[in-house]
N, C-alpha and C positions, 0 to 999 in steps of 0.2 A: 874320448872320455877322460883320459889322463891329462890331456892338454887343458880341458875344461876345468878339471879339479885344480890343476896347478894355477890357472888364471884366477880362480876364485879365492886363492890364498895370497895373491900378489897385490901390493899397494899400487902397482902400475895399472890395475884393472878394477879391483874391488870397490874403491870409493866411487868411481864413475858408475859402475854397475848398480850400486845401492842408490846413488843419487837418481839415476834413471828410473829405478823401481819406485821410489817415493814420488817422483814427478808423474809417472804414468798412473800410479795409484790415486794420487790426489786429483788429477785431471778427471779421471773416470768416476771417482766418488762424487765429485761436484756435478759433472755433466749428467750422469745417470740419475742422481737424486733430483736434479732440476727437471729433467725431461719427464721422469716418471711421476713426479709430484704434479706437474702441469697437466700431463695427459690424463692422469687418474683422478685428480682432485679439483681441477679448475675447468678444463674444457669437457664438453660432452657431445662431440660430433666427430666422426671419422675424418671429415674434410678439414676441420680446424686443427685437429691433432696432427694430421699429416703435414699441414702447412707449417705449424709450429716446429715440428721435428726437422723439417727441411730448412727453415729459417735458422734454427739453432746450429745445424750442421754447416750451413753456408757462412754464417758469421764466424764460426771457429776456423774455417778453412781460408777465408778471405785474406787474413794477414800473410799467409804463406805466399799468396800470389803477389801481394803488393810489396812486402818487405824482405823477401828471401835474398834478393841481390845484395842488399845492404848487409844482411846477416852473414852471407857467405864471405863478403869482403872483410868484415870485422873478424870473422873466425880465422881467416888466413893471415890477416895483418896484425892481429893482437893475440895476446896469450889466451888460449882457449879455456884454460882452467879459470882464469880471472873472469872471463865473460860468464861462465857457468855460475860462479859465485854471485855476481851482480844480479843476474837474471833470477836466481833462486831467492835473493833478498826481496826483489820486486814482487815475487809470487805471494809473499806474506800480505802485501797491501791489496793485491787484486782478490785474494781469497777473503779478506775482510769485507770487500764490496759484495762478493758473491754470497757470503754468509748473511749479510744484511738483507739482500733480496730474498733469500730463502726464509729468513725469520719473519720478515714483513708479510710474505705470502702465507706462511703458516698461521700468522695472527689474523689473517683475513683482511689486511689493508688493501683497498681496492680503488685507489685514485685513478680515474680513467686517463689513458694516454693513447695517442695514435702512433703506430710504428709501421712504416712502409705502407701506409694507407689502411692498416689493419687495427681495429680498436682493441686495446689491451689495457693492462694496468701498470702502475709505476713499479711494483715489485718485480714483475716479469721483465720490464725494461732494464732494471738494475741487474737482474740475473743474466740477461743477454749481454749487457755491457761487460760483466765479469767474464763471461764466456769468450767474448771477442778479445779481451785482454789476455785470457789464457792462450788463445790462438797466437797472439803477438809473442808471448813468452815462449811457446813451442817453436815459433818461427826462428827465434834466435838460438834456441838449443838444438834444433834439428840438424843444421850442418855440422855441429860439433860431435854429437854422440857417436857417429860413425867415423868421421874424418880424424878424430883424435886417436882412434885405435891403431892405425899404422905408425903413429908417432910414439906410442907407448909399448906396442907389441911387436914381436918378431914376425917376419913374413909368413911363416907357417902357423902362426897363432891368430892371424887376422880373421879367417873364416870362422874359427871356433869362437873368437870374441864377438863377431857379428851375430852368430847364432845364439850365443848366450844373451846378448843385449836384446835381440828380438824375442827370444823365449821369455826372458825375465820381464820384458815390457808387457807381454800378454798375461803372464802370471799376475803381475801387478794390476793390470786391467781387470783380470778375473776377481781379485780381492776387492778392488774398489767397486766393481759392479755388484758383487754379492752384497756387500755392506749397504750400498745405496738402495737395494731392493728390500732390505730387511730392517734397517734401523729407522727410527722416526726422523723426519726431515730436520727437526731442530737439533738433533744429535749430530746429523751430518754437517750442519752449519758450524758447530764447534770443532768437529773432526778435521775439516778442511784447513782451518786456521792452524791447529796444532801440527798437522802433517807438514804444512809449508814451513813451519819453524824448524822441525826436525830435518827436513830435506836440505834447508840452508846450512845447518850445522854440519851435516855429512859432506856437503859439497866443498867445504873448506879443507877437506883432507885429500882432495884430488891433486896429484902432482902437477907442477907447472908444465905448461905445454906452449912454449914460446913460438912465434912465427918462424917458418922455415923458408929459406930463399929470400928474394928481394922484397922488402916492404914497400908497397906502392901507396900512392895517395888514394884516399877513399873518394868514390864518386857518389855524392849525395843526391844526384838527380835519379830518382827511383825508376822512372820509366826507361830512361836511356840505359841505366846500369842493368836493368832486367833484360832488355833486348840484347845488349852486348854480351851479357853473361851467358844467356841461352845459346846465342850464335857461336860463341867461342867454345862452348862445351860440346855442342852436338856434332862437331866435325869428326870425332872419333867414332867409327862405326859401332863398336861394342857398347860404348857409353850411350850413344844415340838410341839404339834399340832397347837397352836396359831401362833408360828413362821413360821411353814411350810405353814399354810393357808394364813398368811399375805404375805409371799413371792410370792405365786402364784397370789394373788390379785394384787400386785404391778408389777408383770411381765405382767399381762393383761393390767394394766394401762400404763406401759411403751410402749408396742406394739401399743396400741391405740393412745397414744400421738405422737409416731413416725409417724404413718400413717396419722394423721389429716391434717397437712399442705399440703403435696403432694396430698392427696385425695381431699381436698377442691379445689386445683388449677386444677388438671388434670381430675378428675371425675365429681365433681360438677360444675366445670368451674366458680369458685367464686373468688373474690378478697381477699386480705390479711385481710381485715376487716371482711369478712365472716369466714375465717379461725380462726380469733380471737374469733368470735362469737361461733364457735364450742367449743373452749376451755372454754369459759365463761359458756356456758350451762352445760358443764361437771362439772365445779367447783361449780356452784350453786346447782347442783344435789347432789354432795358429801356433801355439807353443810346441805342441807335439810335432807338427810339420817342420818347424824351425830346427828342432834338434834332430829329427829323422833325416833331413836332407844333408846335414853336416856329416852324419854317420855314413850315408850312402856315397857322398863325394869324397870322404876321407881327407878333408882339408883342402881339396882342389877347388878352385873357383871355376865353375863351369855351368852352362845353361842347358846341359843335355837332358835333364829331367824336367825342365820348365814347361815345354809344350804339352807333354802327356799329363802333367800335373794339373794344368788349368783346364784341359779337356775333361778330366775326371771331376774337377770342381763344377764345371757347367752341367754335367750329368747329375750331380747331386743337387744342384739348384732346381733342375727340372723335376727331380724326385720330390724335393721339398714342396714345390708348387702342387704336384699331383696329390700329395698327402694332405696339404692344406685345403684343396678343393673337396676331397673326400670328407675331411673334418667338418667343413662348412655345410655339407649335406646332412650331417647329423650333429648339429651344433648344440652345445649346452644352453640352457635357458637363463643361467646366471653365472657370474664370474667364478671360475674355479681357483681354489688355492693350490699350492704345490702338490699336496697329497691327492686332491681331486683330479688335477691335471694328469699326474703320473698313472692314476687308476683308469683314465679314459682310454678307450681303444685307439690304437695308432700313436699314442704319445711317445712310446719308445722309438718307433720308426721315425717320427718327426725329429726327435733329438739326434738320432743317428745320422739323418740327412744333414742337419746343421753341423754336426761334428765332421762329417765327410767333406763338406764345403770348406771348412776352416783348415783341416789338415792338408788338403790338396793346395789350398791357397798359401799356407805357410811354406810348403815345399816349392811352390812356384816363385815366391818373392824374395826369399832370403839370399839365394845366390846372386840375384840381380843387384842387391845393395852392395855385395862384395865387389862386383864389377866396378862400381862407382869410385871405390877407394883404392883399387889395385891396378886400374888401367890408366891412371893419370899420375902426374908428378905429385909428390907429397905436398908441395906448397900450393897445389891447385885443388886438393881434395875437398876442402870445405866449400869452395865455390862450385865444385861439381855437384855436391849434395844440395847446395842452394839452388842451382839450376834445375835439378831434379824436383825440388820442392815447388818451384815456380810452375813447372809443367804439370806436376801432380795436382797442385791446388787448383789450377785452371780447369783441369779435367773434372775434379771433384766438385767444384762450384757448378760446373755444367751439369753434373749428375744431380746435385741438389735442386737446381732450377728445373731440371726435367721432372724430378719427383714432385716438386711444387706444382708444376704445370699439369701433371697427370692427376694430382689430387684436386686441383681447382677445376679440371675438366670433368671430374666425377668418375675417373677410372678407378674401379675397386682396387683396394690395396693389395689383395692377393694376386691380381692380374699384373700388377707392377713388378712382381718378382721375376717375371719372364725376361724383362729387359736385362737383368744381370746375366742370365744364361746366354743371351746373344752376345754380350760383351766378352764372355769367356772365349768365344770363337776368335774374336779379334786379338785377344791376348795370346792365344795359342799361335796365331800366325806371326805375331811380333816376337814371341819366344823362339820360333823357328828361325826368323831372320837374325836374331841375336846369336843363335847357335851357329848359323852360317858365317857370321862376321867373326865369331870366336875361332872357328876352324881356319878361316882365311888368315887371321892374324898369326895363328900358330904356324901355318905353312910359311909365312913370310919370315918368321923367326928362324925356322929350320934352314930355309934357303940362305 
């Protein structure tokens, strides 16, 4: 805790931390406002709502799969702080595009357009374009937010810094998600532009982070660079299993986030404010888990708590499914507001299940990110994060496609929750393999 307090007073860490807060806040204010508005105000079928939610998630994730290799090279070969400032400036432009889509949708502009064979409207296409560009922005920031930490922090501060970034990210997600559920969509459109401007101004205070080691030539062949990057990164056992385990974790998270809005509307029969509350509880839980695991590990980078954490997460997913089925058996006849939802039988149990899923998830994933920056040379850290993003995004796009396929096939949204529980078993096995690799590496160091 003393280390965390010290870091929050340091210019080595605070501007980066605050920039990341604004970035996560704005992303989620926009994404949540868009999805909730479309699900609750435009579409009126569980199938269409599930497909839209999956398309939105897939478009946001796709740039990570395509551009992460280039982003990782840039982060290692150029000044990381300078890249952050340029990307944050571009955020102002893309948020103007997103705000335009939100405003036109709010005004009822309905010019028909076909997207991936699905009939929709021009404002929705504009909103999805901005969401895709937000994914591009996050792709270029992703390798930096963790890889810059070993460059600015001492070795015994890295885990605390990683935990603070992770916890801060989810607190920001919490704030953005709450606002998106409660403020009018036209106010959200103004808010995302103002937040992008403030985020850019704060990013200018981040200390320079010049490249470390030999500066190599950039490979602009995206496919070749991606394959090479992943191949070169995965030969380290600890990094390999950390990346694969993180990928399964975020696949679980992607599937759950796709399911939450249509599940809240069609199964729980709750308003968009309650759907926002679901996402809030999930974000609070991740933040709690991120801080708790740092306290348990006392600054040591280790995966020893990861396998049991994700097993517990799977059990909470099953409990959430069981409560949702019981709720469905005694379903309200009209949409509940927050007060009505909280007064409904089993509401507290449902929220506690969500909280348990998220706390266990945070305890599982935070140490894995620390492996990526502490088990490789400093001049390779950004590319390691980028390789992780490529594998993560491929798995998450697969999860989005699976969710789309299940919705298109008519699988009830509540039944889709069980796929997340099955994924937790795979994540637990991978966490165990990472722990074995960690112990083998420690034994080699002793010998």
